[in-house]
N, C-alpha and C positions, 0 to 999 in steps of 0.2 A: 662558409657557414660556421657559426659559433655553436658551442654546446647548448646554450639556452634555446636557440632556434631549432636545433635538432631535436631536443627533448620536447619542446612544445609541439612540433610536427608529429612526433611519435605519439605523444599523449592524445592529441586530437584524433589521430587515426585509430588508436586503440580504444578510446573511451566509448563504452557502450557496445562494443563489438566483441569483446572477450569477457571471460569471467573475471571477477574482482581479483582472484588469486593470480591469474595469468597477468593481469594488468600490473599489479604491484611487483610481481616477480620480474617482469620485463623492465619496468622503470628502474627498479633497484639494480638489475644487472647492468644496464647502460650507465647508471650513475657510477657504479663500481668500476666499470670498464674505462670510463673517462678518467676517473681518479688514478687508476693504475697506469694508464697510458701517459698521463701528465707527469706522474712520478718517474716514468721512464724517459722523460725529457721531450715528449712530443707536444706540439701546440694543438689547440682545439680545432683549428682549420685542418691540420694534418689528420687528426683522428676522424673528423667528420668526412673528409675525403676518402679515407680508407674504408669507412663503414658504408658509404653510399647513401642512397635516399632513405630517409626515415619512413616514408610512406610505403616503400617496397618492403622494408623490414616488417612493418606493421601488417601489410597484406599477407606476407608469408606466415606470420604468427597467427593471424586470424584464420587463414586457410588450414594451418596445421591443427588448430584447435577444433576445426570442423564447424564453425559457426559463421563462416563467411557468406553463405548463401541464405541466411535466415531473413534478410531484408529488414532487420531491426534498425531503427534510427532513434538515437537519444539526443536530447538537447545538451550540448556541452558548453554553451555560452557562459553559464554561471561559474564554471570551474576555471581555475587559473593555476598556472605552474610558474612559480616566481622564485628566482634565485636558486634553482636546483632543489627546492623543497616542495613536495607535493602538498597542496592545501587540503586535499580530500583525506578523510579519515578512513580507516579500514572498514569495509562493509558499506560504505556510503556510496550512493550513486546519484546521478543527476536526473534520473527518471522522474517524470511528473505524472500525476493522475494514476489510474488503475493500471497495473501491469502484472505479468507473471515473471518471477525470478526462476532461473534454472541454474542449479549448482553443478559442480564438476561431475557428480555421480548421476546427474540427470533428474534429481529430485526437483519438483516444482513447488512453488509457494506463491500465494497471491499477496500483492502489496499495493499500497496507495502511497505514492511519493516515497518517502524514506521508511514508512512504517510497514514492516513485514509481518503479516498476520500469523506466520508460523513461529515467530519469536514469542518469548514469554510476555512481553508487553502487548504484543498483538493479540495474544490469547486472552489476556486479562481485559483489555479494552473490548474485545468481542463479547466476552462473558458479561461485562457491565452493560453493553448496549442491548444484548439479548434480555437481561434481567429487567432493564428499564422498559423495553418494548413489551415484555410480558406483563409488567406492572401496569403499563398504559392500557393494554387490552383488558386485563382483569378489572381495572378501574372503570373503563367504559362499560363493560358487561355489568359490573355491580351497580354502576350508576343507572343503567337502564332498568335493572331489576328493582333498585330502590325507587325510581320514578314509578314503575309499575306497581310496586307495593303501596306507594303513597296514593296513587289513583284508586287502587282497590280499597284501601283503608278509608279515604276521605270522600270517595264518590260512589263506588259500587256498593259497598256495605251499607251506607246510609240509604241509598235508593232501594236496596233489597229489603231493609228493615221497614222503610215507609210502605213499600208495596205489601209486605207481609201484614203490617198493622191495618192497612186499608182493606185488604182481603179478609182479615179476621173480623173487622167491624162489619163489613158487608155480610159475612157469614152469620155473625151473631144477631145483628139487627135485621137482616134480610130474611130471616126465617129459615136459614140453612138451605135455600134453594140455589142450586147451581146448574 
């Protein structure tokens, strides 16, 4: 097995199963390990043979972190590990749709895709959406009130005035009999 195969297997096994910090720490550790062992004159095959299965290493890391039984599954098909350089940026995940992020201290935050609603951007977007929703509700309420005002102004008031005039005429010319 070559370094690239080992690192790909480790990446696939860890991705979405451990915290972002643990993921990057582990990937960086094994990158450095391979580099130091190659400087010592060992081949990639020898290094991989001495390390053993990347999946077993990943399982140990997952169990050690305490998230192995969570049953979480994340889509990892879109991420790739190419030439020893991880294409994911810090804090980025392959999670899609609505999900809950849990950091190393156990703090939780809601997210949709890559947008974490506890971040500054998430809070700003949430505030904008709430303001727009409030504006929509206020607009609808004011629209209904405006329509009600128009109905009262153009229909009810003229009808009341006409009825008042008719009653006044009947009272005046009818001899005041009611």
